[in-house]
C-alpha positions as MATLAB code, in Angstrom:
seq = 'MSADTTTAALIARYDVFVLDAWGVLLDDAGPRAGAAAFVERLRAAGKTIVLLSNDASSTPTHLAQRMAKVGIRAQEIVSGATLMVEAIARHELNGKPCLVLGTPDAHANVAASGAVPLRPGALRFDAFILSSESGFTFPDDLDAALTALFHQLDQRDVPLLLSNPDLFAPTSPSSWGIAAGAVAALIEAVLQQRYPGRGLHFEQLGKPSQHAF';
ca = [
      -3.651  -15.284  -15.244;
      -4.936  -18.752  -16.139;
      -3.940  -21.762  -14.088;
      -1.898  -23.241  -16.948;
       0.243  -20.146  -17.580;
       3.935  -20.939  -17.233;
       6.823  -18.730  -16.235;
       8.373  -19.264  -19.642;
       5.175  -18.112  -21.364;
       5.050  -14.937  -19.270;
       8.681  -14.124  -19.993;
       8.090  -14.632  -23.702;
       4.945  -12.485  -23.734;
       6.016   -9.313  -21.897;
       8.874   -6.846  -22.321;
       8.593   -5.109  -18.938;
       8.121   -6.760  -15.553;
       6.965   -4.684  -12.564;
       7.724   -6.677   -9.431;
       6.674   -6.248   -5.823;
       9.127   -6.745   -2.976;
       7.612   -7.979    0.283;
       5.864  -11.306    0.021;
       7.026  -11.723   -3.587;
      10.807  -11.485   -3.714;
      11.612  -11.384   -0.012;
      10.190  -11.022    3.491;
      11.591  -10.255    6.934;
      13.501  -13.539    6.912;
      15.260  -12.733    3.636;
      14.899  -13.727   -0.044;
      12.052  -16.071   -0.923;
      12.748  -19.356   -2.642;
      13.254  -18.930   -6.368;
      13.199  -15.108   -6.290;
      16.818  -14.528   -7.327;
      16.600  -17.212  -10.009;
      13.475  -15.595  -11.497;
      15.109  -12.160  -11.642;
      18.129  -13.727  -13.328;
      15.872  -15.374  -15.935;
      14.315  -11.989  -16.724;
      17.712  -10.375  -17.024;
      19.048  -13.148  -19.235;
      16.023  -12.682  -21.507;
      16.765   -8.961  -21.840;
      13.601   -7.828  -20.049;
      13.158   -4.439  -18.385;
      12.750   -4.862  -14.622;
      11.094   -2.369  -12.270;
      10.734   -2.996   -8.553;
       7.670   -1.054   -7.362;
       7.516   -1.166   -3.575;
       5.431    0.739   -1.062;
       8.287    0.518    1.420;
       8.963    3.973    2.845;
      10.578    2.781    6.078;
      13.972    2.385    4.364;
      16.129    4.888    2.521;
      16.627    4.099   -1.176;
      20.203    3.045   -0.336;
      19.152    0.633    2.396;
      16.340   -0.817    0.284;
      18.752   -1.303   -2.620;
      21.115   -3.191   -0.322;
      18.338   -5.609    0.636;
      17.087   -5.999   -2.919;
      20.594   -6.732   -4.197;
      20.209  -10.146   -2.537;
      17.697  -11.085   -5.238;
      19.522   -9.342   -8.074;
      17.586   -6.043   -8.223;
      19.685   -2.968   -9.031;
      19.275    0.406   -7.333;
      18.285    2.191  -10.540;
      15.411   -0.284  -11.043;
      13.646    0.639   -7.785;
      10.633    2.905   -7.335;
       9.511    3.041   -3.695;
       7.477    5.031   -1.228;
      10.684    6.875   -0.444;
      11.379    7.937   -4.019;
       7.745    8.995   -4.462;
       8.145   11.351   -1.495;
      10.370   13.656   -3.550;
       7.569   14.327   -6.048;
       4.973   14.782   -3.301;
       7.091   17.292   -1.376;
       7.589   19.342   -4.537;
       3.937   19.122   -5.607;
       2.711   20.423   -2.238;
       5.439   23.113   -2.136;
       6.833   21.741    1.116;
      10.505   22.322    0.391;
      12.117   23.788    3.493;
       8.875   23.504    5.451;
       8.290   21.516    8.679;
       6.427   18.207    8.378;
       5.366   15.946   11.223;
       6.520   12.422   10.356;
       5.448    9.083   11.797;
       7.953    6.428   10.824;
      11.417    4.995   11.187;
      14.654    7.022   11.301;
      15.060    6.137    7.617;
      11.584    7.559    6.933;
      12.644   10.843    8.548;
      15.807   10.773    6.434;
      13.692   10.282    3.293;
      11.610   13.375    4.079;
      14.760   15.398    4.731;
      16.314   14.158    1.477;
      13.131   15.236   -0.313;
      13.669   18.820    0.815;
      11.293   19.148    3.784;
      12.098   19.380    7.495;
      10.961   16.253    9.387;
       9.586   16.729   12.903;
       8.839   14.074   15.501;
       5.572   13.595   17.437;
       5.193   16.381   19.954;
       5.780   19.229   17.508;
       2.652   21.386   17.326;
       3.363   23.464   14.207;
       3.882   21.893   10.802;
       2.762   22.243    7.201;
       2.079   18.571    6.454;
       1.442   15.299    8.275;
       3.386   12.372    6.762;
       2.725    8.750    7.694;
       5.564    6.650    6.326;
       5.453    3.369    8.221;
       3.778    1.480   11.031;
       7.045    1.196   12.963;
       9.648    3.588   14.327;
       7.343    5.155   16.908;
       5.725    4.005   20.131;
       2.097    2.930   20.215;
       0.001    4.546   21.512;
       2.131    7.325   23.057;
       3.693    8.783   19.904;
       0.491    8.239   17.960;
      -1.450   10.097   20.657;
       1.038   12.987   20.537;
       0.834   13.133   16.744;
      -2.957   13.058   16.812;
      -3.051   15.851   19.393;
      -0.737   17.947   17.226;
      -2.859   17.228   14.171;
      -5.985   18.402   16.018;
      -4.212   21.673   16.883;
      -3.405   22.194   13.203;
      -6.785   21.180   11.811;
      -8.630   23.384   14.297;
      -6.959   26.282   12.445;
      -6.448   25.084    8.860;
      -6.174   22.011    6.661;
      -2.729   20.553    6.020;
      -1.745   17.849    3.511;
      -1.998   14.318    4.874;
       0.499   12.136    2.995;
       0.612    8.350    3.207;
       3.733    6.772    1.755;
       2.543    3.184    2.146;
      -1.218    2.541    1.772;
      -0.912   -1.204    2.474;
      -3.215   -2.321    5.300;
      -1.163   -5.437    6.011;
       1.932   -7.169    4.717;
       3.574  -10.594    4.981;
       6.357  -10.915    7.526;
       7.119  -14.524    6.565;
       5.564  -17.171    4.278;
       3.086  -17.978    7.065;
       2.635  -14.772    9.094;
       1.288  -11.254    8.600;
       1.423   -7.854   10.241;
      -0.325   -4.505    9.961;
       1.169   -1.869    7.656;
       1.036    1.928    7.531;
      -2.321    1.947    5.732;
      -3.958    0.405    8.787;
      -2.616    3.220   10.981;
      -3.889    5.736    8.419;
      -7.342    4.121    8.469;
      -7.445    4.515   12.254;
      -6.473    8.199   12.042;
      -8.975    8.861    9.248;
     -11.801    7.323   11.320;
     -10.932    9.664   14.179;
     -10.749   12.717   11.891;
     -14.081   11.930   10.274;
     -15.727   11.810   13.690;
     -14.088   15.003   14.987;
     -14.374   16.960   11.719;
     -17.480   15.628    9.969;
     -18.006   16.842    6.448;
     -14.448   18.097    5.914;
     -13.409   15.090    3.852;
     -10.076   14.646    5.584;
      -8.247   11.722    3.979;
      -4.663   10.708    3.394;
      -3.254   11.169   -0.085;
      -1.840    7.791   -1.058;
       1.578    7.921   -2.702;
       2.320    4.222   -3.099;
       0.661    1.661   -5.353;
      -2.050    1.353   -6.504;
      -2.139    5.165   -6.735;
      -1.534    6.951  -10.022;
       1.479    8.660   -8.459;
       3.241    5.325   -8.115;
       2.621    4.184  -11.660;
];
């Protein structure tokens, strides 16, 4: 986008607007300045709005409640949580146990997708799902999950699913924090050292993956 592009010119040029959530429309403190007004301008112009968020730490209902503050409707949201449904079906994980690292909402998302979410400490599962960087203790729960993953991988490969591939995310207009992708990068580095040549990597569900778009 050139430096002299205006909001009005963008609205006139495009029919569909795919918007991000965190750091664009809102952050941990709430809606960002001008976010709700921009969404209202798009709606008044008759544009199609899609919110594409990597957030998998919230249920679709809870995310919709937060996004309503800037005028985004529930049916306009595609998130890491909604992408989980497709991933569970594609890997034939319906009714099967999956070890999940994430918030209580992340566990609820996996359950709503048809799989059975397990917490760190479980040693038998058919997939390892990393949904968020929060909702578990560091390093204790991460150590337990890694130990369980070793037990599985010593016997057979299991799908490694990453709902949110972001390495970091804004927590306010002037501060940042690590995201689930950073935790995945740590786990991948460990797996590559323990299982060289096996090509063990997380399958990214969120943007910029093809699954998201």
